[in-house]
N, C-alpha and C positions, 0 to 999 in steps of 0.2 A: 522242161521237156519231160516227158514219163518215159522212165527207165523199166522195161520189161524183159525179165529173164525169160530167154526160150526154154529154159528148163521147167518154167513153174507152167507154161502153154504145155508141155509136152505130158507133164503131171495131172492136169487139167483135162487132157485128152485121154490118157490112161483112165482114168474114173470114168470118165463119160462112156468110154468104150466097154468098161467092166458093168456098167449098168446096163447098158444096149445088148448086152449079151444074156441078160436075165430073162425068163421067159415073164413077162407081163403079169400074168396068171398069178406068180408066184410073188409078187410085189407087194408091200404092204407101204404105202403110201402114207405118208403124215406130214402137216401142217403145222408147225409151232407144238410138235409133240403129238398132234391129237390125229388119231388116225382116220383119215377117209373113208366113206364108207362108200364102196363102190359093187356093185352087183357082179354078179357071175357074166349076167348077160352083158352090161356095160364093158366088162372087160375084155367078155368075147368080140363085142363090135369095136374094141379098139384094136383089137389085133388084127383084124382084117384093113384097116385102114393104112397098112404099110408103111407106117410113119413107126421110128423108133421110140425106145422107153423115154429118152428125154425128150424127145418131142411133146409128149404129154405135158412135160412141164414148161417148155418154151412156148407151146401155142396157148397156155393158160387154161389147158382144156379139164385140168384139176380143179378148177373154179369153182363148177357146178358141184362138186362132192365135198366142199367145206361145209361144215355144220356151222348153221347160222342161229344157235342157241342164244 
């Protein structure tokens, strides 16, 4: 049986809420410490999706912005 502390879930919810309160335009997203290159136009497009900042990660939308060098 897996034991999950309610407090752990509540802490995760607080962290996600904090991220979602930020303006998407003001976030520098990174993957493995490398900044993603997201144009202002792409950021503006995301803003109008109606989705939260954390949905950007949950939906794997960020994948197209990871450098393939």
